[in-house]
C-alpha positions in Angstrom: 35.5 121.5 103.1 37.4 124.3 104.9 36.9 125.2 108.5 34.3 127.2 108.3 32.3 125.7 105.7 32.0 123.0 108.6 31.4 125.1 111.4 28.7 126.7 108.8 26.8 123.7 108.3 26.1 123.2 111.7 25.5 127.0 112.7 28.9 127.5 114.9 30.8 129.7 112.1 29.7 132.5 115.0 32.1 131.0 117.4 34.7 130.0 115.9 37.5 132.2 117.9 35.2 131.0 121.8 36.6 128.1 124.1 34.7 125.4 123.6 35.0 124.9 127.3 32.2 127.5 126.8 29.9 126.0 124.2 26.7 124.4 125.4 26.1 120.8 125.4 24.0 120.9 122.0 26.5 122.9 120.3 29.4 120.7 121.9 27.5 117.9 120.2 26.9 119.9 116.8 31.1 120.3 117.0 32.3 116.5 116.4 30.5 115.8 113.2 33.2 119.2 111.6 35.7 117.7 114.3 35.1 114.6 112.4 35.4 115.6 109.0 38.5 118.5 109.2 40.8 115.8 108.3 39.1 114.9 104.9 38.8 110.9 105.9 37.7 108.5 103.0 34.9 106.6 105.6 32.8 107.9 108.8 31.5 106.0 110.7 28.8 108.2 112.7 27.0 106.1 115.6 23.7 107.7 117.2 25.0 111.4 116.1 21.3 112.6 116.9 21.2 111.0 120.8 20.1 113.1 123.4 19.9 116.3 121.2 16.9 118.2 121.2 14.4 117.8 117.7 16.5 120.7 116.2 20.0 120.2 116.6 18.4 116.6 115.5 17.6 117.8 112.6 21.0 120.0 111.8 22.9 117.1 112.1 20.5 114.7 109.6 20.7 117.6 107.1 24.3 117.3 107.3 25.6 114.4 106.0 24.3 114.7 103.1 24.9 118.1 102.8 28.3 117.2 102.8 27.1 114.8 99.7 27.2 118.5 97.6 31.0 119.7 98.0 33.7 119.9 95.5 34.5 116.8 97.3 31.9 114.3 96.4 32.6 110.9 95.7 35.7 111.8 97.6 34.2 109.9 100.9 31.8 107.5 102.3 29.4 107.8 105.1 27.7 105.3 107.3 25.0 106.5 109.6 23.4 104.2 112.1 20.3 106.0 113.8 17.2 104.4 115.2 14.5 106.6 114.1 13.0 105.0 111.5 12.4 107.7 109.4 15.9 108.4 108.9 17.4 104.5 108.6 
């Protein structure tokens, strides 16, 4: 996935040229996933990626992981998600 595609997944594409220091806490939290994926790792471990986020941001993050599997890189990456909400386990 390209940098633009990753930023699109977390709805930060319009802030791609802004300094991270100007982001809100939630925006910084959402940015963690694209930062982890930009180098195309073969395995990614997400330990409580939604801790402390408001419900909308939480849903965005939890929807990104399966969406990444729908890309042209499908089958080339393993993801492991550790979370407490039982409906997501």
